[in-house]
C-alpha positions as CSV (number, residue, x, y, z in Angstrom):
1,M,-6.8,197.4,-22.7
2,S,-7.5,199.8,-25.9
3,G,-5.5,199.8,-29.0
4,T,-5.6,201.5,-32.4
5,P,-6.1,199.0,-35.2
6,K,-5.7,199.3,-38.7
7,S,-7.5,197.0,-41.1
8,G,-5.9,195.0,-44.2
9,A,-6.9,191.9,-46.2
10,Q,-5.9,189.4,-43.6
11,G,-8.9,187.3,-43.5
12,G,-10.7,189.4,-40.9
13,G,-7.9,190.9,-39.1
14,V,-5.9,193.8,-39.0
15,R,-2.3,194.9,-40.2
16,E,-1.5,196.9,-37.2
17,R,-2.1,197.3,-33.6
18,I,-0.8,199.8,-31.3
19,T,-1.5,199.7,-27.5
20,P,-1.0,203.2,-25.9
21,P,1.0,203.2,-22.7
22,V,-1.1,203.6,-19.7
23,V,1.5,205.7,-17.9
24,P,3.7,208.5,-19.2
25,A,7.3,207.7,-19.5
26,D,9.7,209.2,-16.8
27,P,13.0,210.4,-18.4
28,E,14.7,210.5,-14.8
29,L,13.9,206.7,-13.5
30,N,16.3,203.8,-13.8
31,I,15.8,200.2,-12.7
32,T,17.2,200.8,-9.1
33,D,14.3,203.3,-8.5
34,L,11.9,200.9,-8.9
35,L,13.3,198.9,-6.0
36,H,13.4,201.8,-3.9
37,K,9.9,202.5,-4.5
38,Q,9.3,198.9,-3.0
39,L,11.7,199.9,-0.2
40,D,9.3,203.0,0.5
41,L,6.0,201.0,0.4
42,R,6.8,197.8,2.2
43,P,10.3,197.5,3.7
44,Q,9.5,194.6,5.9
45,A,7.8,192.3,3.2
46,A,9.4,189.5,1.9
47,L,10.8,190.0,-1.5
48,F,12.8,186.9,-1.8
49,S,13.1,183.4,-0.1
50,V,16.2,181.4,-0.3
51,P,16.4,177.6,0.6
52,K,16.8,176.6,4.3
53,G,16.8,173.0,5.3
54,D,13.6,171.4,3.9
55,G,11.9,174.9,3.8
56,W,12.7,178.6,2.9
57,R,14.1,181.5,4.7
58,D,12.2,185.2,3.8
59,I,14.4,187.9,2.9
60,S,12.7,191.5,3.5
61,T,13.1,194.1,1.2
62,R,15.1,196.3,3.7
63,E,17.7,193.4,4.2
64,F,17.9,193.1,0.3
65,V,18.6,196.7,-0.1
66,D,20.8,196.7,2.5
67,D,23.1,194.0,1.0
68,V,22.9,195.4,-2.4
69,N,24.2,198.4,-1.0
70,S,27.0,197.0,0.8
71,I,28.1,195.0,-2.4
72,A,27.6,198.0,-4.5
73,K,30.0,200.1,-2.3
74,G,32.5,197.1,-2.5
75,F,32.4,197.6,-6.7
76,I,33.1,201.4,-6.1
77,A,35.9,200.9,-3.9
78,A,37.5,198.4,-6.4
79,G,37.5,201.2,-8.7
80,V,34.3,200.2,-10.7
81,Q,32.9,203.5,-12.5
82,P,29.6,204.4,-13.8
83,G,29.2,202.8,-17.1
84,D,32.1,200.2,-17.1
85,R,30.7,196.5,-18.1
86,I,31.0,193.8,-16.2
87,A,30.4,190.1,-17.4
88,F,28.8,187.8,-15.0
89,L,28.4,183.9,-15.3
90,C,26.2,182.4,-12.5
91,V,23.3,179.9,-12.3
92,T,19.7,181.5,-11.5
93,S,20.0,182.1,-7.8
94,Y,19.3,184.9,-5.0
95,E,23.0,185.6,-5.5
96,W,22.0,186.5,-9.6
97,T,19.6,189.1,-8.4
98,L,21.9,190.4,-5.9
99,V,24.6,190.8,-8.1
100,D,22.4,192.3,-10.8
101,Y,21.2,195.2,-8.3
102,A,24.4,195.7,-6.9
103,L,26.0,196.3,-10.3
104,M,23.3,199.0,-11.4
105,T,23.4,200.5,-7.9
106,A,27.2,201.2,-8.4
107,G,26.4,202.5,-11.9
108,A,27.9,199.7,-13.8
109,V,26.3,197.9,-16.8
110,M,26.1,193.7,-16.5
111,V,26.8,191.9,-19.6
112,P,25.1,188.4,-18.6
113,V,26.8,185.2,-19.8
114,Y,25.0,181.8,-19.7
115,E,26.7,179.6,-17.5
116,T,26.7,176.9,-20.4
117,S,28.7,179.3,-22.9
118,S,31.8,178.1,-24.3
119,A,35.3,179.7,-23.8
120,S,35.0,181.0,-27.2
121,Q,31.8,182.6,-26.8
122,L,33.0,184.1,-23.7
123,A,35.9,185.5,-25.4
124,W,33.6,187.2,-28.0
125,M,31.4,188.5,-25.6
126,L,34.1,190.1,-23.5
127,S,35.9,191.7,-26.4
128,D,32.9,192.9,-28.2
129,S,31.5,194.3,-25.0
130,G,34.9,196.0,-23.9
131,A,34.2,194.3,-20.5
132,K,36.5,195.8,-17.8
133,G,35.6,192.9,-15.1
134,I,34.2,189.3,-14.6
135,L,32.2,187.8,-11.9
136,V,31.8,184.1,-11.8
137,E,30.0,181.8,-9.4
138,D,32.5,179.3,-8.7
139,E,36.0,177.7,-9.9
140,K,34.6,175.7,-12.8
141,L,33.3,178.7,-14.4
142,A,36.4,180.9,-13.7
143,G,38.0,178.3,-15.5
144,R,36.0,179.1,-18.4
145,Y,37.9,182.2,-18.6
146,D,41.5,180.5,-18.6
147,E,40.4,178.0,-21.3
148,I,40.2,180.8,-23.9
149,G,44.1,180.7,-23.9
150,E,45.7,182.8,-26.5
151,G,44.3,186.2,-27.5
152,R,42.2,186.2,-24.1
153,P,40.7,189.9,-23.6
154,E,42.4,191.1,-20.4
155,V,40.2,192.4,-17.4
156,Q,41.4,194.7,-14.7
157,W,38.9,192.6,-12.1
158,R,38.2,189.0,-11.6
159,W,36.0,187.8,-9.0
160,T,34.7,184.4,-7.8
161,M,32.0,184.3,-5.4
162,S,32.7,180.5,-4.2
163,E,36.0,182.1,-2.9
164,G,34.2,184.6,-0.9
165,A,34.3,187.6,-3.6
166,L,30.8,188.9,-2.0
167,D,31.9,189.2,1.5
168,Q,35.3,190.7,-0.1
169,L,33.2,193.5,-1.7
170,R,31.1,193.5,1.5
171,E,34.2,194.5,3.6
172,A,36.1,196.9,1.1
173,G,32.8,198.9,0.8
174,T,33.0,200.2,4.2
175,S,35.0,203.1,3.0
176,V,32.5,204.2,0.7
177,T,30.1,206.7,2.0
178,D,26.3,206.9,1.5
179,A,26.7,210.0,-0.7
180,Q,29.1,208.2,-2.9
181,L,26.7,205.4,-3.4
182,E,23.6,207.5,-4.1
183,Q,25.5,210.0,-6.5
184,A,26.8,206.5,-8.4
185,R,23.2,204.9,-8.2
186,T,21.3,208.0,-9.6
187,Q,23.8,208.9,-12.2
188,A,22.0,206.7,-14.8
189,K,19.0,208.1,-16.3
190,A,16.2,206.3,-18.4
191,D,18.0,206.5,-21.7
192,D,21.2,205.1,-20.3
193,V,22.4,201.8,-20.8
194,A,21.1,199.2,-18.4
195,T,22.7,195.9,-19.8
196,I,24.1,194.6,-23.0
197,I,22.4,191.0,-23.5
198,Y,23.9,188.7,-26.4
199,T,21.6,187.2,-28.6
200,S,21.7,183.2,-28.4
201,G,23.4,182.9,-31.7
202,S,20.7,180.9,-33.4
203,T,21.2,182.6,-36.7
204,G,25.0,183.3,-36.5
205,R,27.8,184.8,-34.2
206,P,25.9,186.8,-31.0
207,K,25.1,190.1,-31.2
208,G,25.4,192.5,-28.3
209,T,21.7,194.0,-28.0
210,V,22.2,197.1,-26.1
211,L,19.0,197.7,-23.6
212,T,18.5,200.8,-21.8
213,H,16.8,201.5,-18.3
214,A,13.8,202.9,-20.0
215,N,13.3,199.6,-22.1
216,F,12.7,197.6,-18.7
217,V,11.4,200.4,-16.5
218,E,8.8,201.8,-18.9
219,L,7.7,198.2,-19.8
220,V,7.4,197.5,-16.2
221,R,5.3,200.2,-15.3
222,N,3.0,199.4,-18.3
223,I,2.5,195.8,-17.6
224,E,1.8,196.0,-14.1
225,E,-1.9,196.8,-14.3
226,P,-2.5,194.1,-16.9
227,L,-0.9,191.6,-14.9
228,S,-2.3,192.7,-11.8
229,P,-3.9,189.3,-11.1
230,L,-0.6,187.8,-11.2
231,V,1.4,190.7,-9.5
232,R,-0.7,192.7,-7.1
233,K,-2.7,189.4,-5.4
234,P,-1.8,189.3,-1.6
235,G,0.6,186.5,-1.2
236,S,2.0,186.5,-5.0
237,S,5.1,184.5,-5.6
238,T,7.0,182.8,-8.1
239,L,9.7,180.4,-8.5
240,L,12.3,181.0,-11.1
241,F,14.2,178.1,-12.8
242,I,15.0,179.7,-16.3
243,T,18.4,181.2,-16.3
244,L,18.4,184.7,-15.5
245,A,21.0,185.3,-18.2
246,H,17.9,185.4,-20.3
247,V,16.0,188.7,-21.0
248,F,12.6,186.6,-20.2
249,A,13.6,185.9,-16.8
250,R,15.4,188.8,-16.0
251,L,12.5,191.2,-17.0
252,I,10.1,189.0,-14.9
253,S,12.6,189.4,-12.0
254,I,12.7,193.1,-12.4
255,L,8.5,193.1,-12.7
256,C,8.5,191.0,-9.2
257,V,11.0,193.5,-7.4
258,S,8.9,196.2,-8.7
259,T,5.7,194.9,-7.5
260,G,6.7,193.0,-4.2
261,V,6.2,189.6,-5.6
262,K,8.2,187.4,-3.4
263,V,10.6,185.3,-5.6
264,G,12.4,182.1,-4.9
265,H,15.0,180.2,-7.3
266,Q,16.0,176.9,-8.3
267,H,18.2,176.3,-11.0
268,D,18.5,172.5,-10.8
269,T,15.3,171.0,-12.7
270,S,15.5,167.6,-11.7
271,Q,14.9,169.3,-8.1
272,L,12.0,171.4,-9.4
273,V,9.0,169.2,-8.1
274,P,10.0,169.1,-4.6
275,A,10.9,172.8,-4.7
276,L,7.6,173.6,-5.8
277,G,5.9,171.6,-3.3
278,S,7.6,173.5,-0.6
279,F,8.0,176.9,-2.1
280,R,4.2,176.7,-3.5
281,P,4.4,179.6,-6.1
282,T,1.1,181.5,-7.2
283,F,2.4,181.9,-11.0
284,L,5.2,180.4,-13.0
285,L,7.3,181.2,-15.9
286,A,8.7,178.7,-18.3
287,V,9.4,177.9,-21.9
288,P,7.1,175.1,-23.6
289,R,9.6,172.6,-23.4
290,V,9.0,172.4,-19.6
291,F,5.4,172.4,-20.0
292,E,5.7,169.5,-22.5
293,K,7.9,167.7,-20.0
294,V,5.6,168.2,-16.9
295,Y,2.5,166.6,-19.2
296,N,4.7,163.7,-20.8
297,S,5.9,162.9,-17.0
298,A,2.3,162.8,-15.7
299,L,1.4,160.3,-18.7
300,Q,4.6,158.2,-18.2
301,K,3.5,158.1,-14.2
302,A,-0.1,157.1,-14.9
303,T,1.3,154.5,-17.6
304,E,3.6,152.9,-15.2
305,G,0.8,152.9,-12.6
306,G,-1.6,151.0,-14.8
307,K,-3.9,154.2,-15.1
308,R,-3.0,155.4,-18.7
309,K,-6.7,154.9,-19.7
310,I,-8.1,156.8,-17.1
311,F,-5.4,159.6,-17.7
312,E,-6.1,159.8,-21.3
313,R,-9.8,160.0,-20.8
314,A,-9.3,163.0,-18.3
315,V,-7.0,164.9,-20.5
316,K,-9.7,164.3,-23.4
317,I,-12.5,165.3,-21.2
318,G,-10.4,168.4,-19.8
319,V,-9.4,169.6,-23.3
320,A,-12.9,169.3,-24.7
321,Y,-14.1,171.4,-21.4
322,S,-11.6,173.9,-22.2
323,R,-12.5,174.3,-25.8
324,A,-16.2,174.7,-24.6
325,L,-15.1,177.5,-22.6
326,D,-14.2,179.4,-25.7
327,E,-17.6,178.8,-27.3
328,A,-19.2,179.9,-23.6
329,K,-21.2,177.0,-23.8
330,V,-20.3,173.9,-21.7
331,P,-22.9,171.0,-22.0
332,L,-24.2,169.7,-18.5
333,G,-22.8,166.1,-19.4
334,L,-19.3,167.7,-20.1
335,K,-19.4,169.8,-16.7
336,L,-20.1,166.7,-14.7
337,Q,-17.4,164.5,-16.5
338,F,-15.1,167.2,-16.0
339,K,-15.9,167.5,-12.1
340,L,-15.4,163.8,-12.0
341,Y,-11.7,164.0,-13.6
342,D,-10.6,166.9,-11.8
343,R,-11.2,165.4,-8.6
344,L,-9.6,162.0,-9.7
345,V,-6.7,163.3,-11.9
346,F,-6.3,167.2,-12.1
347,K,-6.4,168.0,-8.6
348,K,-3.2,165.5,-8.1
349,L,-1.4,167.4,-10.8
350,R,-2.0,170.6,-9.3
351,E,-0.4,169.5,-6.2
352,T,2.8,168.6,-7.9
353,L,3.0,172.5,-9.0
354,G,2.5,173.1,-5.3
355,G,-1.3,173.4,-5.1
356,R,-1.5,177.5,-5.6
357,V,-0.3,178.0,-9.1
358,E,-3.0,179.6,-11.1
359,H,-1.3,181.4,-13.8
360,A,1.8,180.5,-15.9
361,V,3.6,182.6,-18.5
362,S,4.9,181.1,-21.5
363,G,7.1,182.2,-24.1
364,S,10.5,181.7,-26.3
365,A,8.4,179.1,-28.6
366,P,4.7,178.3,-29.4
367,L,3.1,176.2,-26.9
368,G,0.6,174.4,-29.1
369,L,-3.2,174.6,-28.6
370,F,-3.4,171.1,-27.0
371,L,-1.2,172.0,-24.0
372,G,-3.0,175.4,-24.0
373,H,-6.4,173.8,-23.2
374,F,-4.7,170.9,-21.0
375,Y,-3.1,173.5,-18.6
376,R,-6.3,175.5,-18.2
377,A,-8.3,172.5,-17.6
378,L,-5.7,171.7,-15.2
379,G,-6.7,175.0,-13.5
380,V,-3.6,176.8,-14.8
381,Q,-4.1,179.8,-17.2
382,V,-0.8,179.5,-19.3
383,L,-0.5,183.2,-20.7
384,E,1.4,182.6,-23.8
385,G,3.6,185.4,-25.0
386,Y,5.7,186.6,-27.4
387,G,9.0,188.8,-27.8
388,L,12.7,188.6,-28.4
389,T,16.0,189.8,-26.6
390,E,15.8,192.9,-28.8
391,T,12.1,193.8,-27.5
392,T,13.4,193.3,-23.6
393,A,11.2,190.0,-23.7
394,P,7.5,190.5,-24.1
395,V,5.6,192.3,-27.2
396,S,2.4,190.9,-26.8
397,V,0.9,188.4,-24.1
398,N,-2.4,186.7,-23.2
399,L,-3.8,188.3,-20.2
400,P,-5.9,186.9,-17.2
401,G,-9.7,187.0,-18.0
402,A,-8.9,188.1,-21.8
403,F,-6.8,185.5,-23.7
404,K,-7.3,183.3,-26.4
405,V,-5.7,179.7,-26.6
406,G,-3.5,179.5,-29.6
407,T,-2.3,183.2,-30.0
408,V,0.2,185.2,-28.2
409,G,-2.2,187.9,-27.2
410,P,-2.5,191.6,-27.9
411,P,0.3,194.1,-28.1
412,L,1.2,195.1,-24.5
413,P,0.4,198.8,-23.3
414,G,3.3,201.2,-25.1
415,V,3.8,198.5,-27.8
416,G,2.8,198.3,-31.5
417,V,2.5,195.7,-33.9
418,R,2.5,195.8,-37.6
419,I,2.1,192.8,-40.1
420,D,4.3,193.8,-43.3
421,D,3.5,193.0,-46.7
422,D,5.3,189.7,-46.5
423,D,3.8,188.9,-43.1
424,E,6.7,189.8,-40.9
425,I,6.1,191.1,-37.6
426,L,7.4,194.5,-37.1
427,V,7.5,195.9,-33.8
428,K,8.0,199.8,-32.2
429,G,7.5,200.8,-28.6
430,V,8.9,201.4,-25.4
431,D,10.5,197.5,-25.2
432,V,12.6,198.0,-28.5
433,F,16.1,198.2,-28.0
434,R,18.6,200.9,-29.2
435,E,21.0,199.3,-31.1
436,Y,23.3,196.5,-31.8
437,L,26.8,197.0,-30.2
438,N,29.7,197.8,-32.4
439,N,27.3,196.8,-35.3
440,P,25.6,199.9,-37.3
441,E,25.1,197.4,-40.3
442,A,23.3,194.9,-38.5
443,T,21.3,197.8,-36.5
444,A,20.3,199.4,-39.7
445,E,19.0,196.2,-41.3
446,A,16.9,195.5,-38.4
447,F,14.9,198.5,-38.7
448,T,12.5,199.8,-41.4
449,E,12.9,203.5,-42.6
450,D,10.2,204.4,-40.3
451,G,11.6,202.9,-37.2
452,W,9.9,199.8,-37.2
453,F,12.0,196.7,-35.5
454,R,12.1,193.6,-38.1
455,T,11.6,190.6,-36.0
456,G,12.3,188.2,-38.7
457,D,9.0,186.1,-37.5
458,L,5.8,185.8,-39.4
459,G,2.3,186.4,-38.0
460,R,-0.9,187.6,-38.2
461,L,-3.3,190.0,-36.1
462,D,-6.9,188.9,-35.9
463,A,-9.8,191.5,-35.6
464,D,-9.2,191.9,-31.8
465,G,-5.7,192.6,-32.2
466,Y,-4.3,189.2,-30.9
467,L,-1.1,188.0,-32.4
468,T,-0.5,184.5,-33.8
469,I,3.1,183.5,-34.8
470,T,3.2,181.0,-37.8
471,G,6.6,180.8,-38.6
472,R,9.9,182.2,-38.9
473,K,10.9,184.2,-42.2
474,K,14.3,182.9,-42.4
475,D,13.2,179.3,-41.6
476,I,10.5,179.2,-44.5
477,I,11.2,176.0,-46.5
478,V,10.7,176.2,-50.6
479,T,10.3,173.0,-52.1
480,A,11.2,172.2,-55.4
481,G,7.5,172.8,-56.4
482,G,7.5,176.2,-55.0
483,K,5.4,175.3,-51.9
484,N,6.0,177.4,-49.1
485,V,6.3,175.5,-45.8
486,A,6.9,176.8,-42.0
487,P,8.9,174.0,-40.1
488,A,7.2,175.0,-37.0
489,T,4.2,173.8,-38.2
490,F,5.4,170.2,-37.8
491,E,8.2,170.4,-35.5
492,D,6.2,172.0,-32.6
493,P,3.5,169.2,-32.3
494,I,6.1,166.5,-33.0
495,R,8.6,167.6,-30.4
496,A,5.7,167.5,-28.2
497,D,5.6,163.8,-28.0
498,T,6.6,161.8,-25.1
499,I,10.0,160.1,-26.4
500,V,10.9,162.9,-29.0
501,G,13.9,165.5,-28.2
502,E,14.0,167.3,-31.1
503,C,12.1,167.7,-34.7
504,V,14.0,169.0,-37.5
505,V,11.9,169.5,-40.7
506,V,13.7,169.6,-44.1
507,G,13.2,169.8,-47.6
508,D,14.1,173.3,-49.0
509,Q,14.3,173.1,-53.0
510,K,13.8,169.5,-52.6
511,P,11.0,167.4,-54.2
512,F,9.0,166.6,-50.8
513,I,9.2,167.4,-46.8
514,S,11.0,165.1,-44.6
515,A,11.8,165.1,-40.7
516,V,15.0,164.2,-38.8
517,I,14.0,163.4,-35.3
518,T,16.2,162.9,-32.2
519,L,15.0,160.8,-29.1
520,D,14.6,162.2,-25.7
521,P,17.2,160.1,-23.6
522,E,15.3,160.9,-20.3
523,M,11.6,160.0,-21.4
524,L,12.7,157.0,-23.8
525,P,13.5,154.1,-21.2
526,K,10.1,154.5,-19.3
527,W,8.2,154.6,-22.8
528,L,10.3,151.4,-23.7
529,E,9.3,149.7,-20.6
530,T,5.6,150.4,-20.8
531,Q,5.5,149.2,-24.2
532,G,7.5,146.0,-23.1
533,L,10.7,146.5,-24.3
534,D,14.3,146.7,-22.8
535,P,14.5,150.0,-21.2
536,N,18.1,149.9,-21.6
537,L,18.3,150.0,-25.1
538,S,20.7,152.3,-26.5
539,L,19.6,155.5,-28.7
540,A,21.0,153.6,-31.6
541,E,19.2,150.1,-30.8
542,A,15.9,152.4,-30.3
543,A,16.0,154.5,-33.6
544,E,16.1,151.3,-35.4
545,H,13.3,149.5,-33.4
546,D,10.1,148.7,-35.3
547,K,7.9,149.9,-32.2
548,V,9.9,153.5,-31.9
549,R,9.4,153.5,-35.6
550,A,5.7,152.7,-35.9
551,H,5.0,155.1,-33.0
552,L,7.0,158.2,-34.4
553,K,5.1,157.4,-37.9
554,S,1.7,157.9,-36.0
555,V,2.9,161.0,-34.6
556,I,4.1,162.2,-37.9
557,D,0.6,161.2,-39.5
558,S,-1.2,163.4,-36.9
559,A,1.0,166.3,-37.7
560,N,0.4,165.9,-41.4
561,T,-3.4,166.3,-40.9
562,R,-2.6,169.8,-40.3
563,V,-1.5,170.5,-44.0
564,S,-2.0,169.5,-47.5
565,R,-0.4,166.6,-49.4
566,A,2.0,168.9,-51.0
567,E,3.3,170.2,-47.4
568,S,3.0,166.8,-45.3
569,I,6.3,165.0,-44.3
570,R,6.9,161.7,-46.7
571,E,9.8,160.6,-45.1
572,F,11.5,160.5,-41.5
573,R,14.9,159.5,-39.9
574,I,15.7,159.0,-36.5
575,L,19.1,159.9,-35.2
576,D,21.4,157.8,-32.7
577,Y,22.6,160.8,-31.0
578,V,21.1,164.2,-29.6
579,F,21.5,167.7,-30.0
580,S,23.2,169.6,-27.1
581,I,24.7,172.8,-26.0
582,D,27.9,171.4,-25.7
583,D,28.1,170.5,-29.5
584,G,26.7,173.9,-30.7
585,T,23.3,172.7,-32.1
586,L,21.3,174.0,-29.2
587,T,21.3,177.7,-27.9
588,P,21.6,177.9,-24.1
589,K,18.0,178.2,-24.0
590,L,17.6,175.0,-25.7
591,S,16.6,176.6,-29.0
592,I,18.0,174.7,-32.5
593,K,20.5,176.5,-34.0
594,R,19.4,175.5,-37.5
595,N,22.2,176.5,-39.5
596,V,24.5,174.3,-37.3
597,V,22.0,171.5,-37.3
598,L,21.7,171.4,-41.2
599,E,25.3,171.1,-41.6
600,R,25.8,168.4,-39.4
601,I,23.0,166.3,-40.5
602,A,23.8,166.8,-44.3
603,P,24.7,163.5,-44.8
604,V,21.2,162.4,-43.4
605,I,19.5,164.8,-45.7
606,A,21.5,163.6,-48.8
607,E,20.6,159.9,-48.0
608,I,16.7,160.9,-47.8
609,Y,16.8,162.3,-51.1
610,S,19.5,160.5,-53.0
611,K,16.7,158.2,-54.7
612,T,14.4,160.5,-55.0
613,S,13.0,161.6,-58.8
614,S,14.1,165.1,-59.9
615,V,10.5,165.8,-61.0
616,P,9.0,168.4,-58.5
617,T,6.0,166.7,-56.3
618,L,3.0,169.3,-56.4
């Protein structure tokens, strides 16, 4: 994959990398054309699989398209016109994708809403998008609309799937001809709006990100070749468990349809392990927190079984082996030890993922060097990538056979990355959104004068054009001593610990850096038990326990080795509660809403610094 680099004073790196597209843009294509291309190529191949008993039932491309068409005809019969916006609340499932393609086939524009969104958030999205209808999975989500109360945006259509809405649409659609359907399906061209996805709201009120058909189509057409080991391998399959309301999963779903990858769905993460065992995917996509959970669960299981030492030894050897691969020189002794632990430990871990997973795509937040090396030792290449809602998910991603652990890879074909003078990452290319809906001021602020999108993230490009994320522009902490500190430097490694739920680093305009930590209520009882403590300790009791505090101090001490003393964490506090989507401190994709969290923990921050000197610490 070639690119056009521009050099700069960046420690041997470059300031700009533009990767040319591998295919010319087609102004006529919309997303449904990618589905029909697959229908022409492999009509009887399994495109989806749905749970059936203890196994799965395959659904062919032909079967999927026929059902999409029948539901799309139902939307048309109901009066839905091309360009009409329809809100949709549903967990990740086959039906989610079925409705997605049915709405696009009818020419409509979906406004996906996280199933965890509050009534007030739903009200804002309905009002701002001008949605004419709302389709929900069940009565519970239907009640979310009713909860809005006074000032509720009125909609023309309300459908509830658990009450038979899809069957009703199928029946109503029998009056619509194939010619009418095809006219609606093909009306949208590349530059027309495909969907309006609202940002998670981690920095304020959610903004409606307008994404076009071209954003998805051209991105998919350009990444098929670089990701061919994942999507073109015979028998390729993936199990989606990230919410499809998120652009990351949505893009991968469209990519799989375009390339004929068989897709299964499992929204209940408590059932993920058995689902992986029966579905046996060849690749996965997940956010770093999932990879952390898998590792921590494996460590906890080994501890409970009295095999913690052998697990830790296997991990140490595995990480050393992966690092040696980066140097292209693996000592014979290390190679022999790795083979032993691969048979004793890693083979069993691979089986918990279904036994066939060779790659995993990670996004949303930095994965960390340790986990990258751990999973490669496990036999799973974690292809870490970077992107935002505004970039239709991926800007860059590590590629099979051409990846660097610790980076998020080079810009994808058709995408350019520039590092601004203040190290902000700027993006231009086929994936960049058109505008924020009804918000010209925010749109103008989001772009430079020459058309580059300001991501708000900080990063650097190495000499090969691989991007590394170094922090968030608005999250930079400036201590009273004038030291700039990126919270992610600490938060990511601390959060990776078994019993840590979230870590929030603070210290803006303060004399030193501190950390506020929540405990993971799911992992804590098992850890307490292995430490000879009462597993039923409450969060409040655990937060005050000497062993818990000593453990977290060691975790923080380890994180402090990455920075200078002026940047290191001097104090920490453990909260007796957790952050959640319900209380507004977490976004639906489980990212911290920093402004909300900082407001909530303000008394804790005040207490930390109440007895400190006003003299800056350098």
